[in-house]
N, C-alpha and C positions, 0 to 999 in steps of 0.2 A: 552289597548283593545279599539277596535273601538266602536262607539256608536251603540247600537242594540235596535231596537224597535220591539214589537210584536203587530200584529193586529189580532183581533178576527173577522174572516170573516164568522163565522157561525151565525145561527139564535138564538143560545142559549148562555148563559153566560159560560165562562170557568174559571177554577181555575188553575193557573200555580203553580206547587208544587216543581219543581226543574229544573235546567239547567245544562247540562253536555257538555264537549268537549271531543271527542275521536280523538286522534292523535297518529299515529305510534303504534297502538294496546294498548294504555294507555287511560284509562277513567279518566278525571279530573272533580272533582266536583267544582261547583262555590263557591268560598270562600265568596261570598256576599249573603249567603243564607237568611239573614235577610229580603231580599226583597220578600220572599215567605211566605205564600200563597197569590198570587195576583189574584184578581178576575177581569176579563175583561167582560164587557157587550157586546152584539152583536154590531159589528162595531167599538168598541173602540180600540185605539192604545195607547200603553204605553211603555216608555223606560224601559229597563232592565239593571241594573248595573251588570257588569261581572268582575270577577277577577279569573284567573286560575294560579296556581303555576306550571309552566312547568318544566319538568326534564332537558330540553335542552333550549338553547336560541330560540327565536321566529323564526329565519331564519332556523335553523335546524329542528324545529318542523313542519313548514308549507311549506318550499321551495320545490316546485315540488311534494308535497304529499298532497293529500286532507285530511282535517280534517272534522269531522262531529259535528256540533253544534246541540244539542238535547234539545228541550223545552218539558218537560213532563207536561202534564195537564190533568184535569178531565173535561169531558163534558157529561152531562146527565148520570152521574154515571159511566162512562166508562173511564178508564185510556188510554190516547193516547200520542203519541210522534210526534212532528213536527221536521223535519230535515232541516238543511241548510249546504251545502258543502262549505268549505272554502279552498282556495289554495292561497299561496303567490308566488310572483315573485319578486326577488331581482332586484332593479333598479340600474344601474351604471350611475353615473353622471360624 
């Protein structure tokens, strides 16, 4: 998995409680859940350790199809989700 960092750009602290990956209509939970609950203060950036057990190899999962990385967090008592779209492109050398 690539290195992923989350930045809290809000004025309030947030608590990250899970990270998921949705690809090809399948939702994968992060196998490294021990990293949660993570509290980020306003303006703080922190790396997140990710590991997803995919049903297919990485190229079949991401090649020319967008996947959605979801960071679920709580801010001011409200459950929210931040999204990042991921798409892969196979490089031929």
